[in-house]
Steps between C-alpha positions, in 0.01 A plus 500: 500500500268505196179703538344448155187324625369397158829340400516311827138390465567361154782290647274384784227397256748319277638308795154404616422373151811281513376344825146432378523122479665465841245725669200321351653167598547625856140620523358181352718282721385673816140478383529126439655432841315716757629507857330650805644774720818417693533184288614658171834318486494409130340830399747724680789288371373536142479879518835537676657251259404703194647815654818317600541370146517862382754624750302599808656419836253291701444491874272209592371430758453870565474636855429153632209421266564192286273608214607864493796627300679816397665530160731795429692645208668837443651750742339835415376750760128449422366163616189353339327196645263285295286287730409146396207301640457132418262343752179341371150472647371185673291305251524771234864496391617825346154660491660826612769492234810494717676303226475816288611723787823303532563500127428873464725591792780274381458625144498864603813456709685307230412760239594791725830333582603557140527875572582490872858621460410782263199614708671481840284217633513213741229253403348251743231236489362398837306176509221538754316188619148456636320812377165317508437552870842419642652847487842398371598857419415607856727231643777618268435861599529411866839343423631806318413439134409768243632794699795567267271531196436831330201350318307173544270389223301209359197451276205275577273320251134601495214495250589853380777758536490730805795723589423576864480238774254586777509187716317460826688452823423147619525269800509122447368285784474132580191454718443193714228392743550212742191340649421151629392197298192295586248275329257735332195281566579313821693760703461841333499679835855383562637674193629850435434569133796673336314517169216694659761750619605560140139539389437761769818686402424499128144619565635784713749595229226498236297741713804714572572553131206737456659738752853485360648777281486447124877440481500209745488130407455200731507152349617150572446126481443225753763236435384248761141465612484162666559135428161323510133608508431293810790647700494845658796679331777550753720714278435736213748715311497771236704766324370858500618828351413850614579780252481878531617812319780574748682330784324731746157401369608135496585502870162654582318242289692206644365578847140485376551176307676333791194570713294298252729201546491552876121493482518149356711387792277670756180355355621139483767468767765409245853634538613749235855533366583762233851481358643747244631321193734786418571858592237743371535612139509879465334723243714609202698824497561545127792695352283719276782617273615143438140393441456763230824392335362146497169612351676691220735211427218247493297719262808528278497121482134497402335438837160662560390649834160615373319198640167405654519602869311184599783293352773707665441422868786251539702805604308489831642157591726493805872439468803496725657734245305763693733451796804540276354823361481650848880521515617492135385684187287240321246426228276198445311542170266239353535365149211347311505147363160530328198278513203508735646314798620683810770417752450199728270327251613175333460662158745773598770239552436392142526864388850531651654288223462528126539783246326780694688416818828490309432846358427627851830348611691676223331834555520480879870416507583778255279762665644424844857526372430823314331644809794414722730672251280811486493531878874445531581764239255748654631459854866477427575218740348669805208384711 
């Protein structure tokens, strides 16, 4: 086993340079063909296909999920898992930059594979579907994934570089009210207005917000409000998120928010149905040593963490990587793609291709691979 970290890092960087064209093509291809969560058939196949072309053994479907995969190479005692996300946002495409996440994770794994034998590594890439509200990693966790990893890591695009992820715990709900239709002018007394129920609930939530702790967020959209202005709406639907600093605080907050939705049902007579869209996302438990290795490696590559705090708040976004971090040593740094747009804006999708995005891809892949090497050498193949 070779323990000269600088020599191994030079080989990793050289290998990543050799892969530059393929990694940019992967990122651009995913960006041009966005697929929503649980539907990422072409995207997952593209990422797995690149890894297979370079010698990784591919398991797909993985643990019963058609758009999940596991790619493996090497047989060393220290197992590193790079996590790839590739789902897009409805109506916004890759406005969260998951095309870059996939390319950075694939690139980091391919580069690290060049030294896997000498560094005593097993290198994996796990393709994780439906991060944008579907909780794909949680489903995989429940089926036994990730538990053999000594380190799980990925990097996420953002306006600026931030080393530490501090995501909120979050619950995702589908909310539905069922009332009774009637002619709004001729027979209004015969109707039960499901839209009024939503208005009551949203008003109650707006009033509740002033009593909630600073680290709590409640937000959502109404996706169905009625069909015609002269018909009492018989069904309304929406999607709502509740976020909090910890799972414990989240559970407490959920109870209060549910009462607001119940108030809408009580006031109007409509029937309320609240359905979780996924398991709750947990807060992040960061491997501090690995995080500091990442910070040092990123600075070595020219990244800058001395940034405007107002531009650095993407690290508060929720992620199902938090659930992975509860059982496996993990990091989830953010890498800047420049510009003034922020995640989930149309302009951010535009920022996730082009020269600045390509530099973030190069730096992210290299920094992740170097970090995995540093942790493996420091821990000697033990958890």
